[in-house]
N, C-alpha and C positions, 0 to 999 in steps of 0.2 A: 504494500500500500504506500501511496505517496501523498504528501500534502501539497497545497498550492505553491509552497515555497521550495519544494524539492523532495528527494526520496526520503521516505520515513526511516530507512535503514541507516541514515547518516553518511552514506557514501558521498564522496566529493562530486560536485556537479561540474562538468566541463563547460566552461563558458566560452563563447566565441572570442577569438583573439581580436583586439581592436586593430584597425588598420593603421599602419605606421605612417605618421604624417611626414610631410616634407619630401625632398627630392630623392631620398633613399627608400621611399615606399616601393614595394614590389609592384610591378605593373600588372594590371588585370590580364588574365589569360585571353588571348585573341582567338576568335573563331570566325569562320567564313560567314559573311552576312547571308541571310536567307534570300534565296533567289539569285545569288551571285553567279556570274558567268563561269563556265567551266575553264579550267586550265588545261590546255591541250598541248602536250609536248610533241613538237614536230621532229621526228627522228630521221636523219639522213642515212644514205647508204643502203646496201643490200640487206633486207631483213633476214634475221637468223634467230635461233633460239638464244644465243649469247647476247645478241642485241636486245631482244625482248627482255631478258633477265636484267640487263643493265638499266633499261628504261623503266622497268617496273620498280627497281630498287630506288631510282631517283624520284619517281612520283610517290613512293612510299615515304621517303624522307620529307617531301613537301607536305603530304597529308599529316604526318606526325607533328609538323611545325604549325599547321593551321587546321585544327579539327573542323570537320564539316566541308572541307574542300572537295569539290568534284573535279578530280584530276583524271585525264584520259591520255591515251597514246595514239598518235597517228603517224604512219610511215610514209615518207615521200615516195618510196617505191613499193607501196603496199599492194596486196593482192585482193583486198576486200574479203579475205577469208581468215586465215590464221593471223595474218598481219594486216589489219584494216588500214586502208589508205587515209591520208589526212582529210581529203574531201569528204569521204564517207563518215568519218568520225564527227566532223563539223555538222554535216547534214543531220546525223542522228541526234546530236545534242540539241539542234534547233527543233526537231520533231518532238523530242521529249519535253522541252520547255512549253511548246504549244499545247501538247497533250495535258500537261499538268494544269495549265490555265483553263482549258475547256472542262476538265474534270471538276475543278473548283467551282466554276460557274454552274455546272450541272448540279452540283451539290448545294446550290443556293448561297454560296459564300460571296461576300462583297469583295472581290479581288480586282486589283488593278491590272490592266493589260501589260504584259511584259514589254519593257523597252530597254534600249541600250544593247551592247554587244552580247551575243550568245556565248562567245568564248574569247579567251585571250590565248593566242598562239605563241608559244615560247620555243624558238629554234634551239635544238640541242647542239649548239656550236660554241666553242670557246672564243673564237674570233670570227671576223667577217669573211664570208666566202660568197662573192657576188653570184656565182652560178647556182649554188645551193639556195641562197636567199631568194633568188629569182624563182626557183622551183617552188619554194614555200608560198611566195606571193601568188603564183599562178594557181596553186592548189586552193588557196583561200578564195580567189576570184571564181574559180570553177565551182566551188561549193555553193555559191550564191547565198552565203550566210554572213550576217553581220558579225565580224570578228576583228579584234584588235591584234596587231602583230607587234611583238616587242623586239628590242635589240637583242643581239647575241649576248652571251653571259660575261664576256670579258671586254676590256681588261679589268682586273679586280685583284686586290691583295689576297683574297681567299684562293685564287687560282695559283698565285705564287706559292702559297702555303702548300697546296696540293702537289705542285711540281717538286717542291722540296721533299715532301713525304715520299713520292714515287722514286726520286733519286736515292734517298736514304734506304728505301726498301731494296733497291738494286745494289747497295753497297757502294754507291758512287758519290755519296755526300754524308756528312755527319748528320745524325738525326736531330741533334741539339747543338747549336753553335756555342752554347754557354759552357758545355762540358769540356774539360781539359783532356781530351784524348783525340787521337787521329784515326782515320780509316785508311788502311794501306792502299785501297783502290780508289780513294776519293779523287774526283776530277778537279783539275785546276783551271778548267775552261769548259763552258757549257754551250752547246748548240741547241737553240730553242727552235724546234722544227714545227712549222705551221703549214696550212694549206689555204689557198685563196689568193695567191699572187702577192703583189707589192703591198696592197692595202692590209692584207693579213700579217705580213712581216712587220709593218709599221706598228700595228696594234699589239702584236706579240712582243715587240720591243719594249712597250710600256711595262707589261708584266715582267719582262726580262730584267728591267732595272730593279724591280722589287725583289726578284729572285737573287740578283747579284748582291743586293744589300743583305739578304739573309745568309748567303753562302760566303760572301767576301771573296768571290772569284768573278772573272769577266764572263758575261753572258751575251751572246749575239744571236739574233733571230735569222732564220733562213727558211726558204720555201721548199717543201717537199715536192711541189708540183711545178717547179722551175728547174730545168736541166742545169746542172753545174752549181746551183745555189749552195747546196750543202757543202760540197768540196771547197768552194770559194771561201765560205765562212770558216771552215776548218783550217784552211791555209792562213787566213788572217789571224786567227787565234794563236796558231803555232808561231807565226812570225812575230807576234807580240810577247812571246815568252811562255805560253801555255804548252805543256808537254803531254799531259794526260787529259784527253778530252772525253766528254760524255754527251750523248744526244738525249734531250728531254722533249718528248712529243707534246706540243701545245695543242692537244686534241682530246676530245672526250673518248673517241674510239670508233664509233660506227661510220664516221664520215670518210674513212679511208681504209684501204686494204692494209692489214697489219704487216704484210710482206714488204710493203714499201718502206716501212720504218726500219726493218732489218737490212734492206738493201742500202738505205741511206747511211746507216751506221757503218756498214762495210765500206761504203764510199769514203766516209770520213776517217776510217781506221780507228773506230772507238766503240765502246759499249753503249747500249741504249737502255733507258728506263721504260717502264710501262706507260701507256697513255693514262690520262686522268681517271677515266672510267667512272664508276659510281662512288667517287670520293664524296663524303657527306656534304661538302661545301657546294657541290654541283646541284643537289636538290634544294639547298637553301637559296642559291643564286637564282634558280628557276622560279622558286616561289617569290623571291624579291622582285623579279621582273613582273610577275603577275600582280602582286599587291601594289607595286608602284604604278602600274597601268591603271588600277582601280582607285588609287589614292587611299588605301585602307590601312597601310602599315609602312613603317620606315624600312630602309635598306638593311640587310644583315650587317653585323659588326664588321667594321673595316670599310671606310668610305671608298666608293668606286673612283677609279682614276680615269680621267678623260683627257 
């Protein structure tokens, strides 16, 4: 039995914790607004089970950061079967939104007709690639769905962090620059390999400066899709004093055949790290592009570099 003032047994009553005032107060947990557009991850390259697993892990990270988020995956070269094409994913999202509205009206609810974009399309690209971005824009146009298209994920400090991690996993850099030990195979010069031509190289160079600051070694960007670019940058690094080079792919993974990375490393006479892949920051950056497009949340920690 209990009294109006608490349990009769005399057990302590857990009272709600008062909200901490001031700027150190914990922020309220963020959730996706009701009826918010879908986040559609536009995945380049030839679809495969590995690509699907990577994309699913990235959208899973985004969902965990923003509960209630409707996140979907559309493939630029999809087959509308196991790997749904971007156009089909956008059309399906539009059909579902219209159906929800009609069901609500049929149920006698006073609902407002949906307006604004059906989806926010986020290209799964670390840097600009005009050919792939043109393909994304074409898919959005062909879907005839109102959708916003965001910028690519980089340049950003979190991508420099991811590159550092991948290099350290390959034994090509120290995991923590603050620790007083060396790695026998650590590189003293990094080739940052991108795809997308000169524009991509310039954008990669910004993240490269951040990576150079983390590793305290020179970093130069080169284009995997330009003949002689990797070899030329390798020669520049060696002529400036670097003896042990490493190649760091400035790529998520699906946008290029992995064999090209191996060939580029052989061309430069050095070892290569893995692509960024489903590094946790990729999901956070994809979500940041979505929330920024809708104006509902700040960028993730680490200001973007432009």
